[in-house]
C-alpha positions as CSV (number, residue, x, y, z in Angstrom):
1,M,2.1,3.2,-11.5
2,H,0.8,6.6,-10.8
3,R,-2.8,5.4,-10.4
4,V,-1.8,2.4,-8.2
5,G,0.6,4.3,-6.0
6,G,-1.7,7.2,-5.5
7,A,-4.6,4.8,-4.7
8,L,-2.5,3.1,-2.1
9,V,-1.7,6.4,-0.4
10,D,-5.3,7.5,-0.6
11,A,-6.5,4.2,0.9
12,A,-4.0,4.5,3.8
13,T,-5.2,8.0,4.4
14,A,-8.8,6.8,4.6
15,L,-7.9,3.9,6.8
16,T,-6.0,6.0,9.3
17,G,-8.5,8.7,10.0
18,G,-8.4,10.7,6.8
19,D,-6.1,13.5,8.0
20,G,-3.0,11.3,7.9
21,D,-1.7,12.3,11.3
22,G,-2.4,8.9,12.8
23,Y,-3.3,10.1,16.2
24,G,-6.5,11.0,18.0
25,Y,-6.9,13.3,21.0
26,G,-5.2,10.9,23.4
27,D,-1.6,9.6,23.6
28,G,-1.7,7.2,20.7
29,P,-3.3,6.0,17.5
30,V,-7.0,6.1,17.1
31,A,-8.9,2.8,17.8
32,S,-9.1,1.7,14.1
33,E,-5.4,2.3,13.7
34,R,-4.6,0.4,16.9
35,F,-6.6,-2.5,15.5
36,L,-4.7,-2.3,12.1
37,L,-1.4,-2.2,14.0
38,D,-2.3,-5.2,16.0
39,C,-3.3,-7.1,12.9
40,L,-0.1,-6.2,11.2
41,R,2.0,-7.3,14.1
42,L,0.2,-10.6,14.2
43,M,0.7,-11.1,10.4
44,V,4.5,-10.3,10.7
45,A,4.9,-12.7,13.7
46,T,2.9,-15.6,12.2
47,P,4.5,-17.5,9.3
48,A,1.2,-18.8,8.0
49,L,-0.3,-15.3,8.0
50,R,2.7,-13.9,6.2
51,A,2.3,-16.6,3.5
52,R,-1.4,-15.8,3.2
53,H,-0.6,-12.1,2.9
54,L,1.8,-12.8,0.0
55,D,-0.8,-15.0,-1.7
56,S,-3.3,-12.2,-1.3
57,Q,-0.9,-9.7,-2.8
58,Y,-0.5,-11.9,-5.8
59,A,-4.3,-12.1,-6.2
60,L,-4.5,-8.3,-5.8
61,Q,-1.8,-7.7,-8.3
62,Q,-3.7,-9.8,-10.9
63,A,-7.0,-8.0,-10.1
64,I,-5.4,-4.6,-10.5
65,A,-3.7,-5.6,-13.7
66,D,-7.0,-6.9,-15.1
67,A,-8.8,-3.7,-14.1
68,L,-6.2,-1.5,-15.6
69,G,-6.1,-3.7,-18.8
70,D,-9.0,-1.7,-20.1
71,G,-10.6,-4.8,-21.5
72,A,-8.3,-5.0,-24.6
73,A,-9.2,-8.0,-26.7
74,D,-5.5,-8.6,-27.7
75,P,-3.3,-7.2,-25.0
76,D,0.3,-6.5,-25.7
77,P,2.3,-9.1,-23.6
78,D,5.2,-6.8,-23.0
79,A,2.9,-4.0,-21.8
80,A,1.1,-6.5,-19.5
81,F,4.4,-7.7,-18.1
82,R,5.5,-4.1,-17.4
83,A,2.2,-3.3,-15.7
84,Q,2.4,-6.4,-13.6
85,A,5.9,-5.6,-12.5
86,A,5.0,-2.0,-11.6
87,I,1.9,-3.1,-9.7
88,S,4.0,-5.8,-7.9
89,A,6.6,-3.1,-7.0
90,C,3.9,-0.8,-5.6
91,L,2.4,-3.6,-3.5
92,A,5.9,-4.5,-2.2
93,A,6.6,-0.9,-1.3
94,M,3.3,-0.8,0.6
95,H,4.1,-4.0,2.4
96,T,7.5,-2.5,3.5
97,A,5.7,0.7,4.7
98,L,3.1,-1.3,6.6
99,T,5.9,-3.3,8.3
100,R,7.8,-0.2,9.3
101,W,4.6,1.5,10.5
102,A,3.9,-1.5,12.8
103,E,7.5,-1.6,14.0
104,E,7.2,2.2,14.9
105,D,3.9,1.7,16.6
106,G,2.2,4.0,14.1
107,R,4.3,7.0,15.0
108,T,4.9,8.0,11.4
109,P,1.7,8.6,9.4
110,L,1.1,5.5,7.2
111,P,0.3,7.5,4.0
112,D,3.7,9.2,4.4
113,L,5.5,5.9,4.8
114,I,3.8,4.5,1.7
115,A,4.7,7.6,-0.3
116,R,8.3,7.4,0.9
117,A,8.5,3.7,0.0
118,L,7.1,4.4,-3.4
119,T,9.6,7.3,-3.9
120,A,12.4,4.9,-2.9
121,S,11.2,2.5,-5.5
122,F,10.3,4.8,-8.4
123,G,11.8,8.2,-7.6
124,D,9.7,11.3,-7.4
125,A,7.2,10.0,-9.9
126,V,4.5,9.3,-7.2
127,P,2.6,12.2,-5.7
128,A,2.4,12.6,-1.9
129,T,-1.3,11.8,-2.3
130,G,-3.2,10.0,-5.0
131,R,-5.2,13.0,-5.9
132,Q,-4.4,14.4,-9.3
133,D,-4.9,18.1,-9.0
Protein backbone atom coordinates (compact mmCIF):
# COMPACT_ATOMS: atom_id res chain seq x y z
CA MET A 1 0.00 0.00 0.00
CA HIS A 2 2.87 2.39 0.77
CA ARG A 3 4.49 1.82 -2.61
CA VAL A 4 1.25 2.14 -4.56
CA GLY A 5 -0.05 5.18 -2.67
CA GLY A 6 3.31 6.93 -2.81
CA ALA A 7 3.62 6.20 -6.52
CA LEU A 8 0.17 7.69 -7.16
CA VAL A 9 1.12 10.89 -5.33
CA ASP A 10 4.43 11.09 -7.19
CA ALA A 11 2.72 10.52 -10.56
CA ALA A 12 0.23 13.30 -9.81
CA THR A 13 3.10 15.61 -8.89
CA ALA A 14 4.84 14.87 -12.17
CA LEU A 15 1.62 15.29 -14.20
CA THR A 16 0.76 18.61 -12.61
CA GLY A 17 4.01 20.44 -13.12
CA GLY A 18 6.26 18.83 -10.54
CA ASP A 19 5.92 21.44 -7.81
CA GLY A 20 2.41 20.42 -6.83
CA ASP A 21 0.98 23.95 -6.75
CA GLY A 22 -1.10 23.36 -9.86
CA TYR A 23 -0.82 26.90 -11.18
CA GLY A 24 1.43 28.59 -13.65
CA TYR A 25 2.16 32.31 -13.84
CA GLY A 26 -1.34 33.21 -15.03
CA ASP A 27 -4.72 32.98 -13.37
CA GLY A 28 -5.26 29.24 -13.62
CA PRO A 29 -3.77 25.81 -14.08
CA VAL A 30 -0.96 25.29 -16.56
CA ALA A 31 -1.92 23.98 -20.02
CA SER A 32 -1.23 20.29 -19.27
CA GLU A 33 -3.37 20.51 -16.14
CA ARG A 34 -6.15 22.26 -18.05
CA PHE A 35 -6.12 19.39 -20.57
CA LEU A 36 -6.23 16.81 -17.76
CA LEU A 37 -9.10 18.69 -16.08
CA ASP A 38 -11.04 18.79 -19.35
CA CYS A 39 -10.48 15.06 -19.90
CA LEU A 40 -11.63 14.29 -16.36
CA ARG A 41 -14.78 16.37 -16.77
CA LEU A 42 -15.55 14.55 -20.01
CA MET A 43 -15.01 11.18 -18.34
CA VAL A 44 -17.28 12.09 -15.40
CA ALA A 45 -20.02 13.38 -17.72
CA THR A 46 -19.99 10.45 -20.17
CA PRO A 47 -21.32 7.09 -18.95
CA ALA A 48 -19.37 5.06 -21.53
CA LEU A 49 -16.12 6.79 -20.55
CA ARG A 50 -16.84 6.23 -16.85
CA ALA A 51 -17.35 2.53 -17.57
CA ARG A 52 -14.14 2.39 -19.58
CA HIS A 53 -12.31 4.11 -16.73
CA LEU A 54 -13.51 1.44 -14.29
CA ASP A 55 -12.42 -1.28 -16.70
CA SER A 56 -9.00 0.37 -16.97
CA GLN A 57 -8.73 0.57 -13.19
CA TYR A 58 -9.39 -3.16 -12.94
CA ALA A 59 -6.67 -3.88 -15.51
CA LEU A 60 -4.29 -1.52 -13.70
CA GLN A 61 -5.05 -3.22 -10.38
CA GLN A 62 -4.15 -6.58 -11.91
CA ALA A 63 -0.95 -5.21 -13.47
CA ILE A 64 0.18 -3.66 -10.19
CA ALA A 65 -0.63 -6.84 -8.25
CA ASP A 66 1.34 -8.89 -10.77
CA ALA A 67 4.29 -6.50 -10.59
CA LEU A 68 4.31 -6.50 -6.80
CA GLY A 69 3.90 -10.28 -6.67
CA ASP A 70 7.67 -10.55 -7.06
CA GLY A 71 7.25 -13.55 -9.37
CA ALA A 72 6.53 -16.05 -6.60
CA ALA A 73 5.95 -19.49 -8.12
CA ASP A 74 3.35 -20.46 -5.49
CA PRO A 75 1.79 -17.21 -4.21
CA ASP A 76 -0.18 -17.16 -0.98
CA PRO A 77 -3.84 -16.68 -2.02
CA ASP A 78 -4.66 -14.70 1.14
CA ALA A 79 -1.70 -12.38 0.63
CA ALA A 80 -2.67 -11.90 -3.02
CA PHE A 81 -6.24 -11.07 -1.98
CA ARG A 82 -5.05 -8.52 0.61
CA ALA A 83 -2.73 -6.93 -1.94
CA GLN A 84 -5.49 -6.68 -4.53
CA ALA A 85 -7.86 -5.14 -1.98
CA ALA A 86 -5.25 -2.55 -0.93
CA ILE A 87 -4.39 -1.72 -4.54
CA SER A 88 -8.07 -1.38 -5.41
CA ALA A 89 -8.61 0.92 -2.42
CA CYS A 90 -5.64 3.08 -3.49
CA LEU A 91 -7.04 3.38 -7.02
CA ALA A 92 -10.51 4.21 -5.67
CA ALA A 93 -9.01 6.92 -3.45
CA MET A 94 -7.18 8.33 -6.46
CA HIS A 95 -10.42 8.30 -8.50
CA THR A 96 -12.20 10.19 -5.71
CA ALA A 97 -9.38 12.75 -5.58
CA LEU A 98 -9.40 13.17 -9.37
CA THR A 99 -13.14 13.76 -9.35
CA ARG A 100 -12.87 16.35 -6.58
CA TRP A 101 -9.96 18.02 -8.37
CA ALA A 102 -12.07 18.36 -11.53
CA GLU A 103 -15.07 19.66 -9.54
CA GLU A 104 -12.84 22.29 -7.90
CA ASP A 105 -11.33 23.30 -11.26
CA GLY A 106 -7.89 22.27 -10.06
CA ARG A 107 -7.73 24.79 -7.21
CA THR A 108 -6.42 22.26 -4.68
CA PRO A 109 -3.16 20.59 -5.75
CA LEU A 110 -3.91 17.11 -7.08
CA PRO A 111 -1.08 15.41 -5.13
CA ASP A 112 -2.53 16.86 -1.91
CA LEU A 113 -6.02 15.60 -2.75
CA ILE A 114 -4.69 12.11 -3.48
CA ALA A 115 -2.72 12.09 -0.22
CA ARG A 116 -5.82 13.24 1.67
CA ALA A 117 -7.98 10.55 0.04
CA LEU A 118 -5.39 7.90 0.90
CA THR A 119 -5.24 9.16 4.49
CA ALA A 120 -9.04 8.99 4.71
CA SER A 121 -8.85 5.38 3.51
CA PHE A 122 -5.79 4.12 5.37
CA GLY A 123 -5.05 6.62 8.14
CA ASP A 124 -1.67 8.31 8.37
CA ALA A 125 0.10 5.32 6.82
CA VAL A 126 0.70 7.06 3.46
CA PRO A 127 3.40 9.72 3.23
CA ALA A 128 2.55 13.11 1.69
CA THR A 129 4.87 12.13 -1.15
CA GLY A 130 5.88 8.74 -2.41
CA ARG A 131 9.54 9.43 -1.70
CA GLN A 132 10.87 7.26 1.10
CA ASP A 133 13.49 9.49 2.76
